[in-house]
C-alpha positions as CSV (number, residue, x, y, z in Angstrom):
1,X,-8.3,-3.9,18.9
2,X,-5.9,-1.3,19.8
3,X,-2.8,-3.4,19.9
4,X,-3.9,-4.9,16.2
5,X,-4.2,-1.2,14.5
6,X,-1.0,-0.2,16.4
7,X,0.9,-3.0,14.9
8,X,-0.6,-2.2,11.3
9,X,0.3,1.5,11.8
10,X,4.1,0.4,12.3
11,X,3.7,-2.3,9.7
12,X,2.3,0.7,7.3
13,X,5.1,3.1,8.5
14,X,7.9,0.7,8.1
15,X,7.4,0.4,4.2
16,X,9.0,2.6,1.6
17,X,7.4,6.0,0.9
18,X,6.1,4.7,-2.5
19,X,4.4,1.9,-1.1
20,X,2.6,4.0,1.7
21,X,1.4,6.4,-1.2
22,X,-0.1,3.3,-3.2
23,X,-1.9,2.0,0.0
24,X,-3.1,5.6,0.7
25,X,-4.6,5.9,-3.0
26,X,-6.0,2.2,-2.8
27,X,-7.7,3.0,0.2
28,X,-9.1,5.9,-1.5
29,X,-10.9,4.0,-4.5
30,X,-10.6,6.7,-6.7
31,X,-8.2,6.1,-9.2
32,X,-7.7,2.5,-11.2
33,X,-4.4,0.3,-10.5
34,X,-2.4,1.1,-13.6
35,X,-3.1,5.1,-12.7
36,X,-1.7,4.5,-9.3
37,X,1.3,2.9,-10.3
38,X,2.0,5.7,-13.0
39,X,1.6,8.3,-10.4
40,X,4.3,6.9,-8.1
41,X,6.3,5.9,-11.3
42,X,6.5,2.6,-10.9
43,X,5.0,-0.9,-13.3
44,X,1.8,-1.9,-12.9
45,X,3.3,-5.2,-12.5
46,X,5.2,-3.7,-9.5
47,X,2.3,-2.6,-7.8
48,X,0.5,-6.0,-8.4
49,X,3.4,-7.6,-6.7
50,X,3.4,-5.7,-3.7
51,X,-0.1,-6.3,-2.9
52,X,1.3,-10.0,-2.4
53,X,3.6,-9.1,0.2
54,X,2.6,-9.9,3.4
55,X,3.3,-6.2,5.2
56,X,1.6,-4.5,2.2
57,X,-1.6,-6.7,3.2
58,X,-1.7,-6.1,6.7
59,X,-0.6,-2.1,6.4
60,X,-3.6,-2.2,4.2
61,X,-6.0,-3.9,6.8
């Protein structure tokens, strides 16, 4: 369990800063996806695309 969490953290830290922020905001669950996209200055479709990437999904776990 600890190794898996450490791997997830390493994956999270390897992502670009905007993706890290997006994951953090998604985790909080207080903003809609479109609001998060606007906050980090990317298109909603970009954020949707990120959510399908393996490392983004692993970092969210």
